[in-house]
Kinemage of the C-alpha trace (Angstrom):
@kinemage 1
@onewidth
@group {chain A} dominant
@subgroup {mainchain}
@vectorlist {calphas} color= white
{ca met a 1} P -14.996 21.989 21.920
{ca val a 2} L -15.289 19.609 19.370
{ca asp a 3} L -18.854 20.137 17.214
{ca thr a 4} L -19.839 16.774 16.710
{ca ala a 5} L -23.103 17.353 15.624
{ca his a 6} L -21.811 19.090 12.300
{ca asp a 7} L -22.088 16.860 9.464
{ca pro a 8} L -18.981 16.183 7.877
{ca ile a 9} L -20.202 15.022 4.758
{ca gly a 10} L -19.552 17.929 2.058
{ca glu a 11} L -21.928 18.860 -0.730
{ca asp a 12} L -21.337 15.899 -2.755
{ca pro a 13} L -21.785 12.584 -0.571
{ca glu a 14} L -20.176 10.405 -3.095
{ca ala a 15} L -17.066 12.066 -2.329
{ca gly a 16} L -16.382 11.208 1.408
{ca pro a 17} L -16.455 12.980 4.378
{ca asp a 18} L -14.195 16.164 4.671
{ca tyr a 19} L -12.908 14.772 8.078
{ca leu a 20} L -12.941 11.989 10.383
{ca trp a 21} L -12.890 12.329 14.263
{ca gly a 22} L -11.651 8.969 14.841
{ca ile a 23} L -14.986 7.612 16.474
{ca glu a 24} L -16.817 6.793 13.288
{ca gly a 25} L -15.573 3.266 13.284
{ca gly a 26} L -15.197 1.634 9.766
{ca cys a 27} L -12.299 1.469 7.416
{ca trp a 28} L -10.888 4.423 5.451
{ca leu a 29} L -8.701 5.167 2.868
{ca ile a 30} L -6.909 8.495 3.740
{ca thr a 31} L -5.162 9.782 0.284
{ca thr a 32} L -2.691 12.335 0.621
{ca glu a 33} L -0.466 14.593 -1.754
{ca asp a 34} L 2.237 11.799 -1.244
{ca ser a 35} L 0.967 8.644 -0.134
{ca ile a 36} L -2.239 6.554 0.716
{ca tyr a 37} L -3.200 5.153 4.228
{ca arg a 38} L -5.975 2.716 5.132
{ca ile a 39} L -6.809 3.494 9.004
{ca asp a 40} L -9.083 1.253 10.276
{ca leu a 41} L -10.709 2.095 13.401
{ca asp a 42} L -12.623 -0.699 14.355
{ca ala a 43} L -9.228 -2.658 14.478
{ca met a 44} L -7.212 0.428 15.474
{ca thr a 45} L -4.585 0.002 13.079
{ca val a 46} L -3.033 2.206 10.194
{ca asp a 47} L -1.193 1.125 6.973
{ca arg a 48} L 0.915 3.431 4.629
{ca phe a 49} L 1.358 2.775 1.074
{ca arg a 50} L 4.576 4.636 0.760
{ca phe a 51} L 3.598 5.513 -3.075
{ca arg a 52} L 0.329 5.687 -4.781
{ca phe a 53} L -0.293 1.689 -4.828
{ca pro a 54} L -2.978 0.848 -7.309
{ca asp a 55} L -4.997 -1.363 -5.080
{ca pro a 56} L -5.587 -0.067 -1.538
{ca leu a 57} L -7.406 -3.191 -0.472
{ca ile a 58} L -4.000 -5.471 -1.201
{ca ile a 59} L -0.960 -5.018 1.370
{ca ser a 60} L 2.343 -4.925 -0.370
{ca arg a 61} L 5.184 -6.393 1.595
{ca glu a 62} L 7.250 -3.317 0.394
{ca asn a 63} L 4.970 -0.872 2.114
{ca gly a 64} L 6.088 -1.742 5.632
{ca pro a 65} L 4.286 -3.127 8.653
{ca arg a 66} L 0.521 -2.364 9.695
{ca his a 67} L 0.948 -0.036 12.970
{ca pro a 68} L -1.040 -0.229 15.959
{ca leu a 69} L -3.361 3.178 16.552
{ca lys a 70} L -3.788 4.817 19.598
{ca glu a 71} L -5.821 7.977 18.600
{ca leu a 72} L -6.592 9.792 15.388
{ca val a 73} L -5.613 13.286 15.878
{ca gln a 74} L -6.402 15.140 12.976
{ca cys a 75} L -7.441 13.591 9.416
{ca arg a 76} L -9.392 16.531 7.626
{ca val a 77} L -9.293 17.185 3.905
{ca gly a 78} L -7.115 20.267 3.014
{ca lys a 79} L -4.964 20.042 6.121
{ca thr a 80} L -1.664 17.776 7.351
{ca gly a 81} L -3.119 14.537 9.025
{ca tyr a 82} L -1.821 13.141 12.251
{ca trp a 83} L -2.500 10.135 14.388
{ca leu a 84} L -0.800 9.044 17.426
{ca leu a 85} L 0.758 5.201 17.446
{ca glu a 86} L 1.373 2.753 20.024
{ca ala a 87} L 4.692 1.444 20.441
{ca glu a 88} L 5.594 -2.103 19.485
{ca gly a 89} L 7.844 -4.685 20.437
{ca ala a 90} L 11.384 -3.689 22.450
{ca asp a 91} L 10.152 -0.151 22.020
{ca arg a 92} L 7.666 -0.804 24.397
{ca glu a 93} L 9.756 -0.591 27.210
{ca thr a 94} L 11.024 2.992 26.487
{ca ile a 95} L 8.620 4.529 24.043
{ca glu a 96} L 5.082 4.995 25.037
{ca his a 97} L 3.647 6.489 21.801
{ca tyr a 98} L 4.662 8.355 18.810
{ca trp a 99} L 3.549 10.549 16.022
{ca gln a 100} L 2.697 9.941 12.725
{ca arg a 101} L 2.318 12.761 10.070
{ca ser a 102} L 1.135 12.666 6.554
{ca ser a 103} L 1.299 15.820 4.084
{ca arg a 104} L -2.137 17.254 3.119
{ca val a 105} L -5.163 14.908 2.931
{ca val a 106} L -6.452 15.085 -0.604
{ca ser a 107} L -9.565 12.750 -0.122
{ca ile a 108} L -11.341 10.491 2.492
{ca gln a 109} L -13.056 7.442 1.344
{ca pro a 110} L -14.546 4.380 3.020
{ca val a 111} L -13.589 0.793 2.088
{ca pro a 112} L -13.810 -2.502 3.113
{ca ala a 113} L -11.983 -3.749 6.286
{ca val a 114} L -11.301 -6.955 4.249
{ca his a 115} L -7.069 -7.175 4.163
{ca thr a 116} L -5.213 -9.699 1.788
{ca glu a 117} L -2.082 -9.959 1.195
{ca ser a 118} L -0.127 -9.717 -2.366
{ca pro a 119} L 1.007 -12.763 -4.033
{ca glu a 120} L 5.090 -13.158 -3.474
């Protein structure tokens, strides 16, 4: 049973929450040991930056496509993150959904949902 009454904000509210349930809404920057993810819970999308990209508000074409999020399963500081993604394109005929797993989550920060492309 999930205790949604527990406040996920740690001792330092400026540091961001300790975990996300997936029902909060908004856009969140998830920093892991190896990558940075931007999870937009309103648009239900996930962007992965394969390296620590200097500006998480800019999407680089080198970081791959945005993926549709089906469910945020675990996103907790100190734990491995994982979420369920919707299959896209021709894969939808044979694949219902698939998992994406991250390295250990280091921090969770709210960010604006404004997305811009980097110049070519």
